[in-house]
C-alpha positions, 0 to 999 in steps of 0.5 A: 527845788520843785518837782517841775525843775527836776523834770519827770516829776521827781521829788526831792527824795528821788532826786537825792537818791538818784544823785547818790546812785550816780555818785557811787557808780561813777566816782567810787572806783578808788575803793574795792572790797577785795582784789582776788579773784577779781576786783570787787568795787564798791559800786558793785553793791549798788548793782547787786541790790538794785538790778533785781528790782529794776529787772521786774520794772524794766524787763530785758531790752532787745538790743541787750539780749542780742548783744549778749548773745553775740558776745556769749557765742564768740566768747564760748567759742574762744574758750573752747579753742583755748584762746581764753579762760572760762573764768576771765570770760564769764567775769567780764561778760556778766559784769559788762552786761549787768552794768549796761542793764543797770544804767539802761534801766535808770535811763528808762525809768526816767524816760531817757531824760539825758539832760537830767542825768548830764545835769547831775553828772556836772554837779558831781564833777563840781563836787569832785573838783572842790575836793581836788581843790581841798587836796591842793590846799591841804598839801600846801599847808602840809595837812596829810589827811586832807591830801593823802586819801589812802586812809579812806580809799584802798585803790587810791594813789598819792603822786608827787610832782606836777605844778604844785608838788602834787598831781591832783586826783581828788577821790579818783584812783589816779590823775588820768582818771580824774582828767577823763571823768572831768572831761565833759565838765571841762568841755562845758566850762571852756565853752562857758568861758569862751562864750561868756555863758553859765550853762551848768556852771557859774564862771568861777565854777568853770574856772575851778574845773579848768584849774583842777584839770590842769593840776592833774598834769596828766598827758591824757587830760591835757590832750582832752583840754586841747580837743575841748579848745579845738571843738569849742573854737571851731579851730580845725581850719588849716591856719588855726592848726598851724598856729596850734602846732607852733604853740605846741612845739614851743610848749613841748621844748619848754616843758622838756627843758624845765620839767624833769618828769616830762623829760624822762617820759619823752626820753623813754618814749624815744628810746622805745619807739625810735631806738627800740632800746629796752633798758630799764630806764625806758621800760620802767614807766607808762611808755612801755606799758602802752608800747607792750600792750600795743604789741600784744594787741597787734600779735593777737589781731594777726591771729584773730583779726575779725572777732578777736578772742572774746571778752576778758581775753586780753589777760590771756593774750598778755601771757602769750605775747607780752614783751616782758617775757622775752626782753626784760630781766625784771618783773614788770606787768602792769595793765595786764587785764585792761590793756591800758587803753579801751581801743587796745583792749577792743582790738584784742577782745573784739577784733576789727569788727568791734573796733569798726563798730565803736568808731561808727557808733561814735561818728554816727551819734556825734551832733554837729552844731548847726541850729542856733536855738537853746534846746539844740545847744544843750543837745550839742553840748552834751553830745560833744562833751561825752564824745571827748570822754569816749575818745579819752577812754578809748586812748587811755582807760581800758576798763569797760565798766569803770567810772560809769562808762556804759552810762556815758555810751548810753547817754551819748546814743539817746541824746542823738536819738532824741535829737533826730526825733525831736524828742526833747 
């Protein structure tokens, strides 16, 4: 592979290390060195070692300085008002700022070459999908060390069920995480299959990625697949939506009658959202986690509507407003820190201002397909692929720094910025 192919005159050695850095910082969240007083992920070591070096090369970007100042003032005010603890605030504030700075610096040093980083990301997604395939085969032949990775990763879970007897999560902590992380690659894969192209992936590689996403049997992954199909087929017209609804309703009843896990979740959701029945059958599952965290965010928003209660304060709000304190007779405290959803967490910690800014950011930087040349198509694909990931993260993944999320936001912005300025 020549330097010209790699862009920005990258040597083979530089390209290798860039791949290694992205592999660790995006895909290693299933291992932590310790969990208390906070979870110290493996990729934090990369931040600690490389950030000081990057600082002397890059300096401090203005946007990060002003953002950090705003977060700092809002956070300290809420700490002084006893809406948050100083430890929770400083932990998230420093972690988020360092994470954003690290990924910004990586992009800066390669002249914000979003195409290069997205290409590497897709390549790593393919590797992760191969591991997922190996996980399935190992399970089918009963080779435990090939499908149960708890002997390697201490923040990783083996989950039975799904289509083949195991819910695939590859090296990610859980199937939903895998579904979210693979969603940009899924977008490219489905587009390749529909349009008979080989952008980033060959046909069989595209099929593999779609296959692995389906085997996660994750609700959020399936929702992502639906969005991917709708965008790639431009099926937002009324007749297509009606056809999709009919197919979805048929699939819903088919799954409800034949898949016990799905039936249990639907029954629990119905008991919570419609009947407000808080029996153990309805609360000892993920449906109640979402229900409870929405209640917490709502109560916190009613009291602090504009700016929320500062970074890291969802855990504090959980202690104040959780339904587990009033309604349940057993211990049930999941997603205390991250709210089970980035959108829910933003409601609590940044208020309506933060939520509105994120929505505007997503809308303003989304590239709509208009032109028909190759360069524009790549920008369009990157934009919409990352948009899917951001949407899924807002709905399901509540950690600001998990799986390279700050990098995805930065790539999303600079891809559109370069498109508007014809930078490519």
